[in-house]
N, C-alpha and C positions, 0 to 999 in steps of 0.2 A: 835815515839809514834803516830803522826798524821796518819802515814801510817797504823798503827794497827787499829785505829778507823775507817778508811775508809774501811778496809777489813771486819771489824765486821758489818758495815752497809750493805755492799754487801751481806754478808752471811744471813742477815735478809730478803732480798727480796724474795728469794725462799720460805721461810716459809709463808710470807704474800700472795704470789701468790697462794700457796696451800690452804690457808684459803678461798680465794675468789672463787677458783674452787670448793671447798667443799660446799660452800653456794649455788652455782648455780647447783650443782649436788645433791641436797637434795632428800629425799624420794619422788618418783613419786606419791605414794598414797596420801601423804600429799599435793602435788601440785594440785592434782585433786580437792581438797576441795576449792581451790581458783578459783572463777569464771573467773577471767581474764586470767587464765592459761589453762582453759578447752576449747580448740578450736575445739575438735572433736565432732562428732554426738553422741547423747545419745545412750547408750547401750540398749540391749534387756531387757525387764522386767524380773526379776527373778521369779523362781517358787514360787507359794504361799506356805507360811509356814504351818506347822501343826497347828490344832486348839489347843488352850491352854486348860489348866485344867478348869473344871467348877468352877465358883466362889462360895463363901459361900452363904447360904440361907439368904435372907434379913430379916429384923425385921418385925414382925407381925403388920399389919396396925390397925388403930383404928376402933372401931365398928361404923357402919354407923347409921344415924338417922332412926327412925322407919318409915316404909312406910305407904301408905294409907290403911285404913281399908278395908278388903276384904269381909266383910259380905254383902251379897246381900239384897236388899230391899225386903220387904214382903207386900203382900196385898191379903187377901182372906176372904171370908165370905160364909155362907150358912144359909138360913132361910126357914121356912115353914109356910104355911097358917094355922092359927088356925080355929077351927070349927066356931067360932063367926064371922070370916071374909068371910065366903063362899058366902053369898048373903045378900043384893043385892050389886052389884059392878057397879059403874058408869063408863061409857065409857069416855075415855080421862084422867082419873085419875090413878095414880100409884096404883098397887095392893100392899097392905101392908102385906108382908110376915112377920108376927110379932113374930114368935117363933124362937129365935136365936139358931142355932146349933153351929156356929163358927163365931166369929167376933172380933178376937184378936186386930186388928189394929183400930177397930171402924169406918171403912170406909163406912159401911152400916148402914143406919138409919131405924130401924124397925117402927118408928112412921110415916115416910113419904114413906117408901118403896123404897127409892132411894139410890143408891151407888154413892158416890162422890170420884173422883180420887184424890189421894194424890201423887202417884208416877207415872211419865209419862212412858208410854210403851204400850205393847200389852196385852190385857186381854181376857180371855174366859168367856163368860156368858152362863149359861144353865138354862132352865126352864123345869121341869118335872111336868106335871099337870094331875090330875085325872079329867076325864070328866063325868059329871053325871047330869041328869035331862034335860039338853039342850045341843045343840052343843056349841063348844068353838072356838073362834078365839082371839088370843092375839098377841100383837106386842112387840118386844124388842126395846126400845126407847133410843136414845142418844141425849141429849140436845133438846128434842122436835121433833126429826126426827126419822122416822122408820128405824131401821137397818135391821130387818127381821120380817116377819109375819107368823104365824102358825095357821092351822085350823084342827079341828077334828069334824066330824058330829056325832051326837048322835041320834040313832034310836029307842028311847023308850025301850032300852034293860033292862033286869032285873038287870044287873050288870054294874058297871061303865066301861068306856073305859079310854084310856090314850093318852096323847099328850106330846111329848118332842121336844124341839128345842134348838139350841145353835148357837153362832157365836163368831168369833174373832173380837175384836174392839180395835182400837188404841185410846188412851186417853192421854190428858194432864191434869195437875192439875186444878181442878175446874170443869171438865166435869162430867156430871151426867148420869147414866144409870138406867132404871127401866122397869117394865113390866106393860102394860095397856091393858084393853079390847078394841077390835077394833070396835065391833058392838053391839048395844043394845040387839039384839036377840041371840047373841052368847056369853053368859057369864057363861057357864056351868062349871066353875072351881070349884072343890069340895075337901073337906078335912074332914076326920073323924078320929075316934080313930084307924081305921084299914087301912086307906089309906091317903096318903099325897100329897100335891102339894108344890113343892120347887123351890127356886130361889137361884142359886149359881154363884159365880164369883171369879176369881183369876188371879193374875198377871202371865203371861207367861214369859216375859222378859222385862227388864227396859231399858229406853233410857239413864238413868243416868250412867255415868262412874265413876265420883268422886263426892260424895255428903255426907253431914253430915247425911242424912236420912238413909245411909247404916248402921249406928251404931244402 
């Protein structure tokens, strides 16, 4: 009986040995996943795979907040001299073009003859004058300083002559522009029911980029 047990134990040794060998001879691919067993150099990178299918369209985003107002600022006027204002005109005082043609923003004051800047930027001012009875010289004035001066001689002709002048002027809020006679002997600006003398100005472009005045 003892001999039979010994033989049975000996018969089990080959089976145990086979199990140990099987463990050490496991799948090489699985062994490669174990860092301690990967002793070789890294392999060459594989070929890039094909692009996958396009994903589904994302959800629509929320509506953004309203942007700044895009309405440009405005400033323009045009006025003419009434017959009652033709003479006499004092040198150094603003000529009061008192009959309004356009003054929607109210930047021109017909009582003083002065334009007051509200919107900073570049403006164009023009004067078209009828010359009669005497020669005419007038100045375009900004804050008391002459921007440009214009002259037209009158030679006792039977019909009126004309004089026109204009200039671009850069203004900031509070600046004033007006027309005034330059010399006492040259004040022949004239207006009647058939001919006019006018003063016009308008904003060419503004310096403001974002301002409540745009509205």
